[in-house]
N, C-alpha and C positions, 0 to 999 in steps of 0.2 A: 920480552915481556915488559921490561921497563919502558921501552919506546911505545908500546901499545897503551900502557897506562897513562903515559904523558900525553899521547894523542887524544885519548878519551877525555882527559881533563881539559885540554885545549878546545876540543869541539863542544864540550859541555858549556864552556864559557862563551863560545861563539853562538850556539843555538839556544842556550838557556834550558836545555833538557839533555838527558843522557840518550844519545842517538845510537849507540851501539854498546854491547856488552864486551867485556874482556874475560876470556876464559884462560886462566893460568894453567899450564899443562904439566902434569906430573907424569904423563904416559909417554907419548912420542917425543917429548922434549927432554927426557932424561936419558943420559948414556947408560949403557949396561954397567951395573955396579955403582952408579951414582944416584940411585933412586932416593936414598935418604937425604942426601944433600939437596936434591931437586925439591923434595917435599918441604924441607926447611926453608928454602928460598921462596917457594910459593906461599907458605904461611906468612913469612915476613912481608912479602910484597902486598898480600891481601890486607893485612893489618895496616900497613903504611898508607895504602890507597884509601882505606876507610877513614883515616884520621887526617886527610888533607884539609888544612884549615881554611884555605881560600874557597873551596867548594862548600864547606860546612857553613861558612859565613854568608854565602849567597843562597842557602837553602836548597842546594842542588844535591840530589841523591844519585850516586853512581852505582852501576851494576857490575860486580866482579864475582866470577865463579871460579871453580877449580875442577879440572878434569883429573880424576884418579885413575889408577890402573883397574883393569877388569877384576871382577870379584874372585876369579880363579887364579889370579896372578899372585906370585909370592909377595909382591910389594904392596898389595891392596891393604893389608892390615896396618902396615906402617904408614901408608898414605893417610888412612883414616885417622890414626892416632895423632899424627903430626899436624896435618892440615885442618881436619875438622876439629880435633881437640884444641888446637892452638888458634884457630881463626874462625870459629863458628859464628862469632858476632859480626864478622866482616864479610862473610860470604852471602851472596844473593841466591846461590844455587850450587849444587854439585853435579858435575857431568859424569855419567857412568858409561864407559865404552864397552863394546862387544857384548851387549846384553842379548841373550839367546831366548829368554823366557821370563815369565812373570816371577818364577822362582828366584832368578837372579836379582830382580828388583827387591823382593822381600829380604834376601840375604844382605844386600847392600844397605837397605834402610835400617835393618836391625843393628848393623855395625855402626852406621852413621849416627843414629839416635843415641846409642850407648856412649859414643865419644863426646857428645855435646855436654859440656859441664854446666852445673846449676848456675843460673843467672846469665849465661851467655846469650840466650835467645828467648824471645817470647813465643815465636812461631816455630814450626818445624821447617827444616831445610827442604826446599823443593828439589826435585831430581830431574835433570835433563838426560835423556837416554839416547845413546847412539845405536841406530839399527844398521848392522853391517854385514848381514848374511841372509841367504834365502830363508833359513829357518826363522830368523828374527822377523823378517818381513811377514812371514806367514802368521806370526803372533802379534803383529803390530797393534791390532784393534784391542786385544785384551791388555796389552802393556799400556796403551794410551788411556784406558779406562781407569787405571789406578789413580786414586785421588792425590797422591804425592808427586805423580809425574806431571811436570809442567810443559814439557816440550819433547818432541821426537826429532832427531837429526838423522839424515841419511849419510852413512859412511861409504862413499862411492868406491874408493880404491880397494877397501877390504871386501866390499860386496863383489866387485869384479874378480878379485883374486880368489874368492871362495868358490868360483865356478871351475877351477882347475884347468884353465885355458879355453873353456868353452865360449867365453866372451873375449873378444879381441881387446888388446891394450888401448886401442883407439877409443873405446868406450869410457876411458878415464879422462879424456880431453874434450875440447870443444872445437869443432871443425870451423875453418874459415867461412865467411859468409858466402863466398862464391863456390864452395864445395857442396854439391848436392848429393854425394854418394857415400861418404865415409860414415860409418855407424858410430857416432860419438855418443856422449852421455845423454844427449837430447833426442837421439834417433834410434838407439839400439832398443828393440822391443822389451827385452828382459829388464833393462835398466829403467826405462820409462815406466813400465808396469810397477816396479818396486817403488819408484818415486810417487806415483799416483796412489798406491796403496797406503803409503805412509802419510801423505797429505790427507787422504780420506779418513784414515783412522784418527788423526788429530782433530779434524773438523767434527767428526762424530762425537767426540768427547770434550769439545771445547778447549783443546790444547793447541800449542803453537807448533806448526810444522816448519822446520828449519832446513833449508836446502844445503846441499853439500858444497864443498870448495870448488873453485876453478884454479887449476894449477898453473895456468899461463899468467905469470906474475906481471909482465910489463905492458900488456896490451889492454889499456883501460876500456877501449871501445868493445873489445871482445867480452870483458868482464861484465860490462853494462848490458850487452846484448844477452848474455847468459842469465843475468839477474832478471831482465825483463821477461824472459821465457819462463823462468822459475815462478815469478809472481803472476804474470798474466795468463799463462797457459796451464801451469801445473798446480796452482793453488797454494803456493808457499807464501808465508808472511814474513819470514826472516831468511837470512842466508849467511853462511860462514865466510869469513875472509881469512886469508893466510898471509897477507902483506898489507901494510898501512895504505899503500897506493890503491888498494881495491875498495876501500871503505866508501869513499865519496861516489864512485860509479854505482855501487850497490845501493846506496841511499837514494841516488837519483832514480834508479830503476824502480825501487819500491815505493817512492813517493807518488801521490796522485798528481795529475796534471793541474795546472792553474785553473783551467776550465772546469775540471771535476771538483776542485775545492770550492770555486765560486758557486757552482750549482748546488753543491751540498750545503754550503752556508746559507743560501737563499731558502732552500727547502726546510732546513732545520730551524732557522730563525722564524719563518712563517708558521711552521708547525708549533713551535714553542709558544708563540703569541696567540695561537688558536687553541691552546690547551690540548694539543696532540690529537685533535679531531681531524677527520679527512679534509684535505685541501686540494685546490686546483692550482698548479703552477705551469705556466706556459701551455695551458689547455690540456694538461695531463693530470689524472687523479693520483694522489699520493695518500697513503695511510700508514699505519704503524709498521707494517712490513718494510715499506720503502724508507720510512723515517729511520729505522734501525740500520739499513744499508748506508744511507747517507751520513748518519752519525759515525759509522765505522770509517767512512772516507775521511772525515775530519779527524778522527783519532789517529789514523795512519799519517795524515799530514802533520799532526803535532809530533808524533813519535819520530818522524823522519826529519824534523827540524824546519818544516816549511813555515813561512810567514802566515799567520792565521788572520782571516778577515775580521774586521773590527766587530761585526755583528755576532761573532762566535767567541770572542776573546774571554767573555765572562764565564764561559763553560770551562776554560782552562786557566783558572786563576793562579795556578802554581807556576805558570810560565814566567820566566824572568826576561825582560827586554833590555 
């Protein structure tokens, strides 16, 4: 966790914007019996990250969250009391694993809101939800509709395990590029259907779909290929990493191409100068529907640390060069 926070700070300095979140883990990161110690460490790290003087001086805002235990786990209450109660001012969000229904969301938010002390926050803590079972996938649309839910993430390994052996372990991995037969996480029908349902639920409610991890730690090209599939084929706009070496390949995959950025900048610039009336660019009609699309291309470029064209820099005045 310390290394992840250090890398986040270094890349914020490099790009002038926070290009990835750090989620400090109270759940899988805690040894059995060590949950309270883990929660105290997460609280201390979140507060320390929030107070980093070099980033504050440059006007850079980092995003740090905490993953708690599930609402039905014995350690959930102490996680909330220690982490939320002690670091609510420093947290950008709380991640809730193993959500099965909207009822779990309500239970979690009731406890989280009760733990926030007066004066710690102006706004309410957003919730990031992990969808990790067939039942949860079935309820993804109603979970995503909740106003406090900011993002849904797919929990691949728990989802596969929840099928009692009906899905092969190969569906937890990513097959080599030359392998056209293995049913991996991008080719097993049940897994792909779950991913699509989660992405669709998020887009229906204007929330962020976050793709699951890739467990192959060392193969950067495989990670980037998986990320490109998640972004380009399945409709995900973010992706989890489980190793610092995965972050740059994921950023490259989710970033628009230079050609796409240049086209988007030309269209948005011309539309802005024309007061957003319909325009013709390269012989093609563009109106507010396509303006919105190309604006989103520029937003994605900014969020992934791409160099912004001069014509659009005024739209991103918070960017530090």
